[in-house]
C-alpha positions as a Markdown table, in Angstrom:
| # | Residue | x | y | z |
|---|---|---|---|---|
| 1 | Met | -25.3 | -1.8 | 1.2 |
| 2 | Ala | -21.9 | -3.0 | 2.5 |
| 3 | Arg | -20.6 | -6.1 | 1.1 |
| 4 | Leu | -20.0 | -8.9 | 3.7 |
| 5 | Ala | -16.8 | -10.7 | 4.2 |
| 6 | Ser | -16.2 | -14.3 | 3.6 |
| 7 | Val | -14.2 | -16.8 | 5.5 |
| 8 | His | -11.8 | -19.1 | 3.7 |
| 9 | Thr | -9.5 | -21.8 | 5.0 |
| 10 | Val | -6.0 | -22.4 | 3.6 |
| 11 | Ala | -3.9 | -25.3 | 5.0 |
| 12 | Gln | -6.1 | -25.5 | 8.0 |
| 13 | Val | -5.6 | -21.8 | 8.8 |
| 14 | Pro | -8.8 | -19.6 | 8.6 |
| 15 | Phe | -8.3 | -16.3 | 6.8 |
| 16 | Leu | -10.9 | -13.6 | 6.8 |
| 17 | Met | -11.1 | -11.9 | 3.5 |
| 18 | His | -13.0 | -8.6 | 4.1 |
| 19 | Ser | -14.3 | -6.6 | 1.3 |
| 20 | His | -13.9 | -3.3 | 2.8 |
| 21 | Ser | -11.6 | -1.5 | 5.2 |
| 22 | Val | -11.8 | 1.1 | 7.8 |
| 23 | Ala | -9.4 | 4.1 | 7.2 |
| 24 | Ala | -7.2 | 2.1 | 4.8 |
| 25 | Thr | -4.8 | 4.2 | 2.7 |
| 26 | Ser | -3.8 | 3.6 | -0.9 |
| 27 | Tyr | -0.3 | 2.4 | -1.5 |
| 28 | Thr | 0.1 | 5.3 | -4.1 |
| 29 | Ala | -0.7 | 7.8 | -1.4 |
| 30 | Leu | 1.8 | 6.2 | 1.0 |
| 31 | Val | 4.7 | 6.2 | -1.6 |
| 32 | Met | 4.0 | 9.9 | -2.6 |
| 33 | Arg | 3.9 | 11.0 | 1.1 |
| 34 | Asn | 7.3 | 9.2 | 1.5 |
| 35 | Leu | 8.8 | 10.9 | -1.6 |
| 36 | Arg | 7.6 | 14.4 | -0.3 |
| 37 | Ala | 9.0 | 13.6 | 3.2 |
| 38 | Val | 12.4 | 12.5 | 1.9 |
| 39 | Arg | 12.6 | 15.5 | -0.4 |
| 40 | Val | 11.8 | 18.0 | 2.5 |
| 41 | Arg | 14.2 | 16.2 | 4.9 |
| 42 | Lys | 17.0 | 16.5 | 2.4 |
| 43 | Gly | 16.3 | 20.2 | 2.0 |
| 44 | Leu | 15.4 | 19.9 | -1.7 |
| 45 | Glu | 12.9 | 22.3 | -3.2 |
| 46 | Gln | 10.7 | 20.9 | -5.9 |
| 47 | Arg | 12.7 | 22.8 | -8.6 |
| 48 | Asp | 15.9 | 21.2 | -7.2 |
| 49 | Leu | 14.5 | 17.7 | -7.6 |
| 50 | Val | 13.1 | 18.5 | -11.1 |
| 51 | Glu | 16.5 | 19.6 | -12.1 |
| 52 | Arg | 18.1 | 16.5 | -10.8 |
| 53 | Met | 15.6 | 14.4 | -12.6 |
| 54 | Arg | 16.3 | 16.3 | -15.8 |
| 55 | Gln | 20.0 | 15.7 | -15.4 |
| 56 | Leu | 19.2 | 12.0 | -15.0 |
| 57 | Gly | 17.6 | 11.8 | -18.4 |
| 58 | Phe | 13.9 | 13.0 | -17.8 |
| 59 | Pro | 13.9 | 16.3 | -19.8 |
| 60 | Asn | 10.0 | 16.4 | -19.6 |
| 61 | Trp | 10.0 | 16.7 | -15.8 |
| 62 | His | 8.6 | 20.1 | -14.6 |
| 63 | Pro | 7.6 | 21.4 | -11.3 |
| 64 | Gln | 4.0 | 20.6 | -12.1 |
| 65 | Thr | 5.1 | 17.0 | -12.9 |
| 66 | Leu | 6.5 | 16.6 | -9.4 |
| 67 | Ser | 3.6 | 18.4 | -7.8 |
| 68 | Arg | 1.1 | 16.1 | -9.4 |
| 69 | Ile | 3.1 | 13.0 | -8.4 |
| 70 | Glu | 3.4 | 14.2 | -4.7 |
| 71 | Gln | -0.4 | 14.8 | -4.8 |
| 72 | Gly | -1.2 | 11.4 | -6.2 |
| 73 | His | -2.5 | 12.8 | -9.5 |
| 74 | Arg | 0.2 | 11.2 | -11.6 |
| 75 | Asn | 1.7 | 7.8 | -11.1 |
| 76 | Leu | 5.5 | 7.2 | -11.3 |
| 77 | Leu | 7.0 | 5.2 | -14.1 |
| 78 | Val | 9.4 | 2.4 | -13.2 |
| 79 | Gly | 12.4 | 4.2 | -14.7 |
| 80 | Glu | 11.5 | 7.4 | -12.8 |
| 81 | Leu | 11.4 | 5.4 | -9.5 |
| 82 | Leu | 15.0 | 4.4 | -9.9 |
| 83 | Ala | 16.1 | 7.9 | -10.9 |
| 84 | Leu | 14.3 | 9.3 | -7.9 |
| 85 | Ile | 16.1 | 7.2 | -5.4 |
| 86 | Tyr | 19.4 | 8.5 | -6.9 |
| 87 | Ala | 18.0 | 12.1 | -7.1 |
| 88 | Val | 16.9 | 12.3 | -3.4 |
| 89 | Glu | 19.9 | 10.2 | -2.3 |
| 90 | Thr | 17.9 | 7.4 | -0.5 |
| 91 | Ser | 16.9 | 3.9 | -0.9 |
| 92 | Ile | 14.1 | 2.1 | -2.6 |
| 93 | Glu | 13.0 | 0.8 | 0.7 |
| 94 | Val | 12.6 | 4.4 | 2.2 |
| 95 | Leu | 10.4 | 5.3 | -0.7 |
| 96 | Leu | 8.3 | 2.1 | -0.8 |
| 97 | Ala | 8.0 | 0.9 | 2.7 |
| 98 | Pro | 5.6 | 2.3 | 5.4 |
| 99 | Ala | 7.4 | 3.8 | 8.4 |
| 100 | Ala | 8.4 | 1.3 | 11.1 |
| 101 | Asp | 6.0 | 2.8 | 13.5 |
| 102 | Glu | 3.1 | 3.4 | 11.2 |
| 103 | Ser | -0.2 | 1.6 | 11.9 |
| 104 | Gly | -3.2 | 1.0 | 9.8 |
| 105 | Cys | -3.9 | -0.7 | 6.6 |
| 106 | Ile | -3.2 | -0.5 | 2.9 |
| 107 | Gln | -6.1 | -1.0 | 0.5 |
| 108 | Leu | -5.3 | -3.7 | -2.1 |
| 109 | Gly | -8.3 | -4.7 | -4.2 |
| 110 | Asp | -11.1 | -5.7 | -2.1 |
| 111 | Gly | -9.0 | -6.3 | 1.0 |
| 112 | Thr | -6.3 | -4.7 | 3.1 |
| 113 | Val | -2.8 | -5.5 | 4.2 |
| 114 | Ala | -1.3 | -4.3 | 7.6 |
| 115 | Met | 1.3 | -1.6 | 7.2 |
| 116 | Ala | 3.8 | -3.8 | 9.2 |
| 117 | Asp | 3.2 | -6.6 | 6.6 |
| 118 | Ala | 3.6 | -4.3 | 3.7 |
| 119 | Ala | 6.9 | -2.9 | 5.2 |
| 120 | Ala | 8.2 | -6.5 | 5.7 |
| 121 | Arg | 7.4 | -7.5 | 2.1 |
| 122 | Val | 9.1 | -4.4 | 0.8 |
| 123 | Arg | 12.2 | -5.5 | 2.8 |
| 124 | Gly | 12.1 | -9.0 | 1.2 |
| 125 | Val | 10.3 | -10.9 | 4.0 |
| 126 | Asn | 7.5 | -13.3 | 3.0 |
| 127 | Asp | 5.0 | -11.8 | 5.4 |
| 128 | Gly | 2.1 | -14.3 | 4.7 |
| 129 | Ala | -0.3 | -11.2 | 4.6 |
| 130 | Ile | -2.0 | -12.5 | 1.3 |
| 131 | Arg | -2.2 | -16.2 | 0.3 |
| 132 | Trp | -3.9 | -17.4 | -2.9 |
| 133 | Asp | -6.7 | -19.8 | -3.4 |
| 134 | Gly | -6.3 | -20.2 | -7.2 |
| 135 | Asn | -6.6 | -16.5 | -8.3 |
| 136 | Thr | -8.6 | -15.4 | -5.2 |
| 137 | Pro | -6.6 | -13.4 | -2.6 |
| 138 | Leu | -6.9 | -14.5 | 0.9 |
| 139 | Phe | -6.0 | -11.7 | 3.3 |
| 140 | Ala | -4.6 | -12.6 | 6.7 |
| 141 | His | -5.2 | -9.1 | 8.2 |
| 142 | Ala | -8.3 | -9.2 | 10.3 |
| 143 | Pro | -10.7 | -6.2 | 10.0 |
| 144 | Pro | -11.7 | -4.3 | 13.2 |
| 145 | Ala | -13.7 | -6.2 | 15.8 |
| 146 | Ala | -17.0 | -4.7 | 14.5 |
| 147 | Ser | -16.3 | -5.9 | 10.9 |
| 148 | Arg | -15.1 | -9.3 | 12.3 |
| 149 | Ala | -18.4 | -9.8 | 14.2 |
| 150 | Ser | -20.4 | -8.8 | 11.1 |
| 151 | Ala | -18.4 | -11.3 | 9.0 |
| 152 | Met | -18.9 | -14.1 | 11.5 |
| 153 | Asp | -22.6 | -13.3 | 11.7 |
| 154 | Ala | -22.8 | -13.5 | 8.0 |
| 155 | Thr | -21.1 | -16.8 | 8.0 |
| 156 | Val | -23.4 | -18.2 | 10.7 |
| 157 | Arg | -26.5 | -16.9 | 8.8 |
| 158 | Thr | -25.3 | -18.5 | 5.6 |
| 159 | Ser | -24.6 | -21.9 | 7.3 |
| 160 | Glu | -28.0 | -21.8 | 9.1 |
| 161 | Glu | -29.8 | -21.0 | 5.7 |
| 162 | Ser | -28.2 | -24.0 | 4.1 |
């Protein structure tokens, strides 16, 4: 059974915190896709990038390591992230931000953040995509119309039952 969304108000602005997303992607998948795209665009084979990482102080990097990272089966360490931006000669923003023309959502916990909001946050802009009510995240990104209608119906049912 699908979990219903709940409506919260912060500073007189209603936020719909939805507990599921339609076609949301994980942030890890987005970053790994960006890494692979930059590597290919730069004309680097996996073995080339592995050798560069070894030269930057990561002797335990192997082609399998990079393959597992690019497939999302292994997370990057923070130190590896810095070395990677040097190894592929790019910026942290290129690896971490969604593409400017990318649409959709990124799954974060029980909610989602719009790709455009995530890109703005990576660039240092306070996008307002998530606000906090104590330790409860309030997601500004509204779910698709069908989910929004279900959430509003649930809110009406709840208030009618009270």
